[in-house]
C-alpha positions as MATLAB code, in Angstrom:
seq = 'MQFNLADLFESVVDKIPEKEALVVFGARRWTYRELDREANRLAHFLLARGVGVRDHVGMHMYNGSEYVVAVLACLKIRAVPVNINYRYVADELRYLYKDADLVASVVDVEFGDRVREISDDAPKLKTIVSVGGSIADLPSATYEDAVRGQSEERDGLLPHGERSADDLYIIYTGGTTGMPKGVMWRHEDIFYAGMAGGRPYGEPMKDPSEVADGIDPAAGQMATFPVAPLMHGAAQLATFISFNMGQKVVLNRKFDAHEVLRTVAQEKANVISMVGDAMARPLAEALAGPLAGTDVSSLFVLSSAGAILSEAVREQLQTQMPNVMIRDNFGSTESGFNGDAAPGSGPAGGMRFTVNERTTVFLDEEQRPATPGDGRVGRVAQHGNVPLGYYNDPAKTAETFFEHDGRRWVLLGDMGTLEADGSVSVLGRGSQCINTGGEKVFPEEVEAVLKAHPGVFDAIVAGAPDVRFGHRVAAVIQPREEGAGAPTDGELAEFCRARLSGYKVPRLVVRVSHIRRSPSGKPDYPWAKELVTEAARHAG';
ca = [
     -18.452    6.349  -20.895;
     -18.784    4.983  -17.359;
     -16.574    5.254  -14.309;
     -14.319    2.566  -15.727;
     -10.572    2.885  -15.126;
      -9.585    2.079  -18.725;
     -12.132    4.521  -20.134;
     -10.946    7.248  -17.779;
      -7.295    6.698  -18.694;
      -8.072    6.805  -22.407;
     -10.032   10.038  -21.959;
      -6.906   11.607  -20.424;
      -4.756   10.248  -23.274;
      -7.056   11.877  -25.807;
      -6.903   15.190  -23.960;
      -3.099   15.411  -23.504;
      -1.526   12.807  -25.830;
       1.904   14.452  -26.005;
       2.295   15.199  -22.302;
       4.620   12.930  -20.335;
       2.796   10.153  -18.508;
       5.566    7.963  -17.113;
       9.292    8.224  -16.425;
      11.255    5.195  -15.238;
      14.525    6.478  -13.834;
      17.458    5.081  -15.783;
      15.191    3.513  -18.411;
      12.860    5.555  -20.615;
      10.141    8.182  -20.836;
       6.597    7.713  -22.120;
       4.029   10.229  -23.338;
       0.371    9.458  -22.692;
      -0.036    8.452  -26.340;
       3.002    6.147  -26.236;
       1.903    4.499  -22.999;
      -1.603    3.968  -24.352;
      -0.324    2.373  -27.554;
       2.061    0.072  -25.687;
      -0.782   -1.062  -23.429;
      -2.917   -1.721  -26.518;
      -0.169   -3.954  -27.947;
       0.042   -6.075  -24.814;
      -3.752   -6.148  -24.552;
      -4.036   -7.572  -28.076;
      -1.448  -10.233  -27.179;
      -3.380  -11.250  -24.054;
      -6.610  -11.466  -26.036;
      -4.894  -13.699  -28.591;
      -3.815  -15.977  -25.734;
      -7.416  -16.345  -24.615;
      -7.452  -13.904  -21.691;
     -11.000  -12.613  -21.384;
     -13.433  -10.661  -19.248;
     -12.762  -11.060  -15.501;
      -9.839  -13.422  -16.095;
      -7.075  -12.799  -13.561;
      -3.552  -11.822  -14.612;
      -0.668  -11.702  -12.128;
       1.679   -8.718  -11.811;
       4.848  -10.405  -10.495;
       7.368   -7.614  -10.988;
       9.445   -4.849   -9.525;
       8.436   -1.300  -10.428;
       8.810   -0.441  -14.089;
       6.992    0.595  -17.213;
       6.064   -3.061  -17.867;
       4.095   -3.128  -14.609;
       2.073   -0.054  -15.550;
       1.576   -1.250  -19.136;
       0.399   -4.691  -17.966;
      -2.161   -3.231  -15.548;
      -3.545   -0.924  -18.229;
      -3.598   -3.750  -20.789;
      -5.706   -5.897  -18.461;
      -8.148   -3.091  -17.755;
      -8.531   -2.356  -21.462;
      -9.781   -5.897  -22.197;
     -11.819   -6.094  -18.951;
      -9.427   -8.595  -17.383;
      -8.345   -8.214  -13.747;
      -4.758   -7.326  -12.745;
      -3.613   -9.052   -9.549;
      -0.616   -7.763   -7.591;
       1.932  -10.327   -6.367;
       4.390   -9.702   -3.548;
       7.796  -10.372   -5.084;
       9.222  -11.333   -1.689;
       6.935  -14.330   -1.395;
       8.593  -17.727   -1.225;
       7.285  -20.892   -2.863;
       4.519  -21.780   -0.388;
       3.114  -18.250   -0.351;
       3.282  -17.967   -4.132;
       1.716  -21.391   -4.548;
      -1.204  -20.263   -2.405;
      -1.669  -16.910   -4.172;
      -1.350  -18.187   -7.752;
      -3.952  -20.862   -7.028;
      -6.244  -18.784   -4.806;
      -6.351  -15.960   -7.370;
      -7.120  -18.376  -10.242;
      -4.455  -16.753  -12.397;
      -4.712  -17.588  -16.096;
      -1.652  -15.502  -16.990;
       1.173  -13.707  -15.239;
       3.670  -11.017  -16.207;
       6.887  -11.971  -14.421;
      10.296  -10.365  -13.967;
      12.861  -12.918  -15.090;
      14.482  -12.788  -11.621;
      11.438  -14.640  -10.270;
      11.352  -17.273  -12.990;
      12.716  -20.068  -10.784;
      10.044  -19.443   -8.154;
       7.241  -19.465  -10.712;
       8.633  -22.631  -12.332;
       8.601  -24.299   -8.896;
       4.918  -23.631   -8.265;
       3.449  -23.575  -11.790;
       2.161  -27.173  -11.633;
       0.018  -26.153   -8.644;
      -1.659  -23.316  -10.568;
      -3.872  -25.322  -12.942;
      -5.391  -22.328  -14.740;
      -2.048  -20.668  -15.521;
      -1.556  -20.921  -19.290;
       0.455  -17.856  -20.265;
       3.530  -16.169  -18.827;
       5.049  -12.971  -20.153;
       8.637  -12.681  -18.953;
      10.249   -9.282  -18.464;
      14.000   -8.927  -18.889;
      14.655  -12.250  -20.604;
      13.144  -15.686  -21.175;
      12.140  -18.299  -18.598;
      12.911  -21.869  -19.615;
      10.439  -24.746  -19.232;
       7.394  -22.497  -18.887;
       4.661  -21.469  -21.375;
       6.260  -18.054  -21.659;
       6.918  -15.324  -24.177;
       9.281  -12.461  -23.557;
       7.677   -9.078  -23.125;
       9.390   -7.841  -26.290;
       8.019  -10.766  -28.306;
       4.568  -10.323  -26.808;
       4.175   -6.715  -27.962;
       6.109   -7.011  -31.235;
       3.838   -6.849  -34.261;
       0.668   -6.301  -32.227;
      -1.767   -3.560  -33.131;
      -1.304   -0.288  -31.264;
      -4.942    0.668  -31.827;
      -7.867    0.319  -29.433;
     -10.047   -1.304  -32.104;
     -10.740   -4.952  -31.388;
     -10.003   -4.843  -27.658;
     -13.607   -5.436  -26.597;
     -14.868   -8.553  -28.399;
     -17.026   -9.523  -25.414;
     -18.908   -6.301  -24.757;
     -18.368   -2.775  -23.550;
     -16.526   -1.834  -20.399;
     -18.512   -1.240  -17.271;
     -18.325    0.472  -13.903;
     -18.840   -3.070  -12.570;
     -15.565   -4.374  -14.029;
     -13.262   -5.698  -11.311;
      -9.996   -4.520   -9.798;
      -8.394   -6.833   -7.224;
      -5.679   -5.914   -4.729;
      -4.188   -8.732   -2.689;
      -3.282   -7.614    0.789;
      -0.967   -9.636    2.987;
      -1.815   -7.759    6.163;
       0.231   -8.765    9.171;
      -1.045  -12.290    9.772;
      -2.215  -15.224    7.671;
      -2.201  -15.754    3.935;
      -2.972  -12.872    1.542;
      -6.565  -11.947    0.717;
      -7.802  -10.557   -2.591;
      -9.927   -7.440   -2.069;
     -12.475   -7.176   -4.901;
     -13.378   -3.665   -5.995;
     -15.766   -2.479   -8.680;
     -14.016    0.121  -10.846;
     -16.465    2.833   -9.858;
     -16.090    2.106   -6.156;
     -12.294    2.163   -6.099;
     -12.288    5.298   -8.259;
     -14.424    7.096   -5.686;
     -12.868    5.589   -2.562;
      -9.191    5.543   -3.476;
      -8.473    7.379   -6.729;
      -9.692   10.890   -5.874;
     -13.039   10.528   -7.653;
     -14.752   11.164   -4.354;
     -12.841   14.430   -3.920;
     -12.434   13.916   -0.147;
     -12.915   17.573    0.706;
     -15.182   18.673   -2.135;
     -18.102   17.597   -4.246;
     -17.702   14.095   -5.724;
     -17.504   13.793   -9.488;
     -20.874   13.192  -11.038;
     -19.862   12.332  -14.605;
     -16.805   10.487  -16.017;
     -16.183   13.340  -18.452;
     -15.142   15.519  -15.497;
     -11.803   13.675  -15.322;
     -10.484   14.837  -18.693;
     -12.439   18.113  -18.586;
     -10.546   19.050  -15.426;
      -7.174   18.913  -17.204;
      -5.805   22.022  -18.905;
      -3.481   20.987  -21.766;
      -1.774   24.378  -21.661;
      -1.008   24.242  -17.932;
       2.227   23.043  -16.383;
       2.459   19.421  -15.333;
       3.008   18.113  -11.826;
       5.231   15.091  -11.175;
       4.201   12.465   -8.629;
       6.706    9.912   -7.398;
       5.290    6.725   -5.776;
       8.411    5.302   -4.134;
       6.718    2.199   -2.704;
       6.426   -0.977   -4.800;
       3.495   -1.045   -7.206;
       2.620   -4.416   -5.697;
       1.417   -2.345   -2.734;
      -2.084   -0.882   -3.048;
      -1.054    2.611   -1.948;
       1.390    2.956   -4.854;
      -1.211    1.731   -7.339;
      -3.749    4.255   -6.088;
      -1.189    7.085   -6.186;
      -0.368    6.193   -9.808;
      -3.995    6.258  -10.922;
      -4.699    9.477   -9.034;
      -1.818   11.040  -10.964;
      -3.053    9.742  -14.322;
      -6.582   10.952  -13.584;
      -5.128   14.440  -13.029;
      -2.931   14.362  -16.134;
       0.276   14.324  -14.125;
       3.643   12.695  -14.790;
       4.363    9.534  -12.771;
       7.989    8.890  -11.809;
       9.194    5.418  -10.808;
      12.357    3.802   -9.444;
      12.735    0.035   -9.849;
      13.275   -0.528   -6.113;
      13.245    1.703   -3.064;
      16.641    3.134   -2.265;
      16.695    6.404   -0.327;
      19.694    7.766   -2.217;
      18.214    6.922   -5.610;
      14.873    8.434   -4.583;
      16.492   11.745   -3.687;
      18.579   11.822   -6.860;
      15.428   11.144   -8.886;
      13.556   13.935   -7.103;
      16.355   16.338   -8.014;
      16.551   15.208  -11.647;
      12.824   14.947  -12.395;
      11.771   17.898  -10.213;
       9.195   15.735   -8.466;
       6.471   17.654   -6.629;
       4.846   14.868   -4.626;
       6.327   11.779   -2.996;
       4.002    8.949   -2.026;
       5.515    6.449    0.431;
       4.714    4.020    3.248;
       5.587    5.004    6.812;
       8.821    5.164    8.785;
      10.560    2.416    6.837;
      10.872    4.798    3.896;
      10.716    8.154    5.668;
      13.617    7.623    8.065;
      16.177    6.560    5.419;
      15.186    9.614    3.368;
      15.651   11.949    6.332;
      18.970   10.414    7.313;
      20.300   10.531    3.758;
      19.503   14.246    3.622;
      21.180   14.737    6.982;
      24.254   12.779    5.893;
      25.682   11.684    2.548;
      23.103   13.507    0.386;
      23.002   16.746    2.350;
      22.431   19.620   -0.021;
      20.497   17.570   -2.605;
      18.072   19.859   -4.406;
      14.609   18.831   -3.244;
      13.159   22.327   -3.674;
      10.620   21.029   -6.219;
       8.874   18.997   -3.511;
       5.897   20.462   -1.744;
       4.037   17.352   -0.508;
       5.312   14.149    1.068;
       2.431   11.764    1.612;
       2.507    8.562    3.661;
      -0.193    5.916    3.325;
      -0.447    2.330    4.516;
       1.563    2.943    7.710;
       1.469    5.851   10.149;
       4.570    7.994   10.573;
       5.897    8.117   14.122;
       6.252   11.597   15.591;
      10.023   11.225   15.900;
      10.474   10.340   12.237;
       8.024   13.025   11.112;
      10.023   15.664   13.025;
      13.302   14.341   11.644;
      11.975   14.510    8.093;
      10.455   17.958    8.591;
      13.812   19.239    9.845;
      15.446   18.131    6.607;
      12.616   19.429    4.395;
      11.122   22.391    6.284;
       9.126   23.695    3.324;
       7.443   20.376    2.499;
       3.931   19.554    3.682;
       4.020   16.110    5.324;
       0.699   14.319    5.131;
      -0.207   11.191    7.049;
      -3.093    9.526    5.242;
      -5.302    6.979    6.932;
      -6.833    4.194    4.883;
      -6.542    0.571    3.869;
      -6.834   -1.789    0.934;
     -10.419   -2.453    2.034;
     -11.458    1.195    2.354;
      -9.295    3.417    0.189;
      -8.815    6.893    1.648;
     -10.388    7.637    5.040;
      -8.739   10.834    6.247;
      -5.698   12.885    7.227;
      -3.768   13.174   10.476;
      -5.017   15.866   12.849;
      -3.031   17.627   15.593;
      -2.870   16.026   19.031;
      -4.218   12.713   20.262;
      -7.550   11.625   21.661;
      -8.315   10.853   25.318;
      -7.609    7.165   24.732;
      -4.313    7.944   23.006;
      -3.478    7.042   19.444;
      -3.089    9.278   16.442;
      -6.087   11.426   15.543;
      -7.393   11.611   11.986;
      -9.896   13.969   10.434;
     -12.024   11.462    8.528;
     -14.618   11.653    5.786;
     -18.278   11.520    6.696;
     -18.495    7.851    5.665;
     -16.063    6.729    8.379;
     -16.898    5.967   12.000;
     -16.176    3.419   14.753;
     -18.277    0.313   15.348;
     -18.370   -1.350   18.741;
     -17.542   -4.997   18.157;
     -19.739   -6.458   20.839;
     -22.852   -4.631   19.628;
     -22.057   -3.976   15.959;
     -23.391   -0.450   16.157;
     -21.763    2.934   15.670;
     -19.998    4.422   18.690;
     -21.280    7.645   20.217;
     -18.925   10.586   19.594;
     -16.793   11.275   22.645;
     -17.781    8.180   24.649;
     -14.190    6.868   24.650;
     -15.198    3.300   23.812;
     -12.776    1.334   21.642;
     -14.093   -0.367   18.522;
     -13.180   -1.112   14.944;
     -12.951    1.667   12.400;
     -15.581    1.201    9.686;
     -16.645    2.851    6.436;
     -19.770    2.747    4.289;
     -20.529    3.810    0.739;
     -18.057    2.867   -1.979;
     -16.636   -0.282   -0.411;
     -15.352   -3.549   -1.934;
     -17.546   -6.485   -2.865;
     -15.577   -8.718   -0.516;
     -12.595  -11.056   -0.548;
     -12.025  -13.259   -3.559;
     -12.542  -16.957   -2.830;
     -13.170  -16.302    0.878;
     -16.879  -16.057    1.781;
     -16.204  -16.644    5.490;
     -13.766  -13.751    5.793;
     -16.063  -11.614    3.651;
     -18.928  -12.227    6.085;
     -16.705  -11.179    9.011;
     -15.550   -7.938    7.409;
     -18.463   -6.667    5.291;
     -21.993   -6.237    6.610;
     -25.260   -4.335    6.212;
     -26.405   -1.725    8.742;
     -29.338    0.674    8.361;
     -29.591   -0.124    4.676;
     -25.920    0.601    4.003;
     -23.052   -1.707    3.200;
     -20.117   -1.333    5.597;
     -16.544   -2.588    5.774;
     -14.786   -3.152    9.097;
     -11.131   -2.192    8.981;
      -8.505   -4.000   11.045;
      -7.711   -0.791   12.941;
      -9.037   -0.165   16.435;
      -9.963    3.338   17.491;
     -12.246    5.718   19.350;
     -14.700    8.240   17.907;
     -13.959   11.665   19.368;
     -16.508   14.375   20.166;
     -15.509   16.445   17.137;
     -16.026   13.509   14.741;
     -12.335   12.712   14.354;
     -11.060    9.180   14.984;
      -8.125    8.272   17.243;
      -6.502    5.204   15.698;
      -4.888    2.975   18.326;
      -3.504    0.201   16.135;
      -4.324   -3.103   14.480;
      -6.626   -5.216   16.585;
      -4.946   -8.425   15.436;
      -1.656   -7.279   16.995;
      -3.084   -6.026   20.283;
      -1.178   -7.472   23.273;
      -3.219   -8.566   26.301;
      -0.940   -8.388   29.328;
      -2.702   -9.186   32.576;
      -5.990   -7.865   31.196;
      -4.479   -4.586   29.972;
      -4.458   -4.001   26.212;
      -1.372   -2.631   24.519;
      -1.263   -1.595   20.868;
       2.238   -2.181   19.437;
       2.208    0.961   17.280;
       2.116    3.243   20.333;
       5.142    1.551   21.926;
       7.004    1.392   18.607;
       6.608    5.144   18.146;
       8.170    5.808   21.560;
      11.053    3.396   20.968;
      11.856    4.981   17.611;
      12.057    8.363   19.319;
      15.052    7.129   21.342;
      18.223    8.489   19.706;
      19.895    5.076   19.879;
      17.084    3.200   18.070;
      16.844    3.151   14.284;
      13.780    0.899   14.002;
      11.537   -1.240   16.207;
       8.707   -3.773   16.161;
       6.705   -4.669   19.281;
       5.001   -8.014   19.885;
       3.670  -10.082   22.759;
       5.919  -12.728   24.315;
       4.436  -15.594   26.393;
       4.336  -14.918   30.137;
       3.261  -17.400   32.827;
       1.819  -14.741   35.114;
       0.304  -12.193   32.734;
      -0.404  -14.330   29.660;
       1.797  -12.092   27.545;
       4.429   -9.484   28.220;
       5.301   -6.550   25.983;
       8.484   -7.318   24.049;
      10.443   -5.286   21.539;
      12.682   -6.153   18.617;
      14.968   -3.189   17.988;
      17.536   -2.257   15.385;
      20.092   -0.079   17.216;
      21.897    2.705   15.422;
      25.158    1.312   16.802;
      25.854   -2.314   17.586;
      27.688   -3.638   20.617;
      28.565   -1.233   23.399;
      26.992    1.686   21.553;
      23.478    0.188   21.629;
      21.052    1.371   24.343;
      20.735   -1.030   27.289;
      17.478   -2.590   28.441;
      17.500   -0.279   31.440;
      17.963    2.838   29.305;
      15.121    1.846   27.017;
      12.839    1.043   29.946;
      13.579    4.401   31.589;
      12.979    6.229   28.308;
       9.652    4.447   27.736;
       8.476    4.764   31.350;
       8.651    8.558   31.064;
       6.308    8.444   28.064;
       4.092    5.382   28.570;
       2.040    3.712   31.284;
       4.093    1.129   33.153;
       2.291   -1.896   31.701;
       3.208   -0.742   28.165;
       6.963   -0.643   28.832;
       8.796   -3.541   27.087;
       9.877   -6.218   29.566;
      11.982   -8.007   26.984;
      14.245   -6.549   24.266;
      15.741   -8.438   21.328;
      18.407   -6.692   19.259;
      18.848   -7.400   15.548;
      21.022   -5.939   12.820;
      18.034   -5.344   10.545;
      14.275   -5.157   11.137;
      12.334   -7.306    8.739;
       9.570   -5.506    6.842;
       7.555   -6.121    3.699;
       8.650   -4.419    0.451;
       6.023   -1.753    1.175;
       7.507   -1.045    4.615;
       4.939   -2.802    6.786;
       6.315   -4.582    9.871;
       6.650   -8.360    9.792;
       4.847   -9.128   13.042;
       4.922  -12.943   12.716;
       8.730  -12.768   12.419;
       8.958  -10.498   15.479;
       6.610  -12.795   17.408;
       8.867  -15.769   16.729;
      11.952  -13.881   17.894;
      10.453  -12.666   21.170;
       8.822  -16.039   21.878;
      12.179  -17.784   21.506;
      13.893  -15.127   23.628;
      11.250  -15.505   26.350;
      11.722  -19.285   26.359;
      15.455  -18.893   26.954;
      14.959  -16.141   29.525;
      12.552  -18.299   31.520;
];
C-alpha cells in the first residue's frame, strides 16, 4: 500500500467497518462498510462508461452523500475528481468544463439547465450522472440507476494497474480574480500537506499502515462537521482528515446557521470546520438571538480555514461559546496547512501565524527568503509537499512554482513579513492590495476594523479610481439596520481613524442590503470593485 487516498480510506474501512462514517442531516446515515460499498458501485458504473486512469470527473453538487461517494468512486479507479462551484453561471461553467477536460460529471438536477446550456462546448463530456432526478436531452443516468445492479466489491476496479502515490487530486480554486485554476496534487503530497499526514506538530507518518493502525476500534468516535460546501478545498480536506482518523463526518446540504446549530445539538458534533466571518458571524448571532440556549456542549473546537476571522467576530463567537477552542488556520489550495494564528500582530501589522518549518516569506524583487525580523514585505511561500502546478496553465504554473536551493517552492497569494521568532504576519492578498498615493493598503485589515463597528454586519474593501492618488480606499458595507439606523460616513471614518492610519480610512462608502460572497464565504472582490468604481464615477 502507498500513500494513496483510496488505499488509505479502504484501510480505515477494514479496521472499523461498522463505525459510522457519514451522516447527512435529514437524509441518511452510512457506516464505513456501507459507504465503501456504495462508492464501489458507482466506481464500477464509471468504469463501464469508459472512465479511466487520470480521466477527470466533475463534482457539480451541493453537499450530500452523493458528493462523498462520487469522490471516493473516482479515487478508487484512479480517476480525478474535480470540484465545480455551483454558483457559476454559463460562461464560468463553460470555461471550467472545457479547461478541466471533463469526461463525466455528477450533477445535482437543479443545475441541469446550466449543464445543458454549455455541454456542446465540453467536447470530452460523455457521461452525466444526475442526482435527485433525470436531466432531459443529455447523456445522463440518474444516480439511482447508475449504482443499481453494480457490484459492491472492490474486485475489478483496477483494470489498468495498481494505485499509486502519484495518482492525481485536483482542486479548482476561483481565488478572487480571474477564471478558476485547477491545482494538481499528487495523492501523497496532499495527504502530507493538507490531510494531517504531515502531523503539523509531530513526526510525519512514515508508512501508510500508520493511518489504520492509529485507530482504536473500541474507542469512542469523534464527529467532525464541515459546514462549508464540499466544492471548497477546505471542506474536502476536513472530510479526509476525519476519515483518516476514523471519525464520523456530518454534513448539511447548504450552510444555514440555524440548521448548523440544530445539527450540532442532534449529532453531538465535536469539531466544526468553516470558512471565516461569513459563517462565524451568523452562528454567533443565532446563538445570541433565536437559538439562544441550543445545546452546543459537545463542541470543543471550531476551526476556520480559507479566510481569517476578524477579531470582532472571533470575540463575538467566543462570548457565545466560551468553552470552545477557536482556531484560525492559515493555508491555501496551493499549500494545504501552513499554521495557526498566534497572539498579537507583527510590527508591520497583520495577523500573526505560527507556521510549519516549510513556510517562509520570499521577497518578490529578489526571489529569496526574507531575513527573520527585517520587516520586509514579500509573498508567503512553502516548500516540500507542494502541487505539481496548475492544470492546463503552464504560464501561471511558472509564476507560482519554482526551484530554490534544490527545493520546489510554491508562492502563495498572501503577502506577509517574517518575524524574528519565525512566525509570519499575514497582511492580505497581494492581488487586492490598494495603492493610494504610493501607500499600500491591504483590504483585510480595513475590513476587520469595519466589522468591529456595532452598526456593520459585513464589509468588503476595494480600491476606487482617484484622479489625485490613483486609487482611494472604498468600502462596501452591509449595515445591521437600513435607513436612518445605518452608521453615517462620518461615524465610520471616525471609528476607523481611531484604529487605522489616516490613508487606510475609507474615503467612499457604498451601502448594500447583502454582501456578495462565494458559497465558501470568500469575498467577491470583482463585484465590490464594480460597485465602488461606479460610485466614484457618480461622486466625481
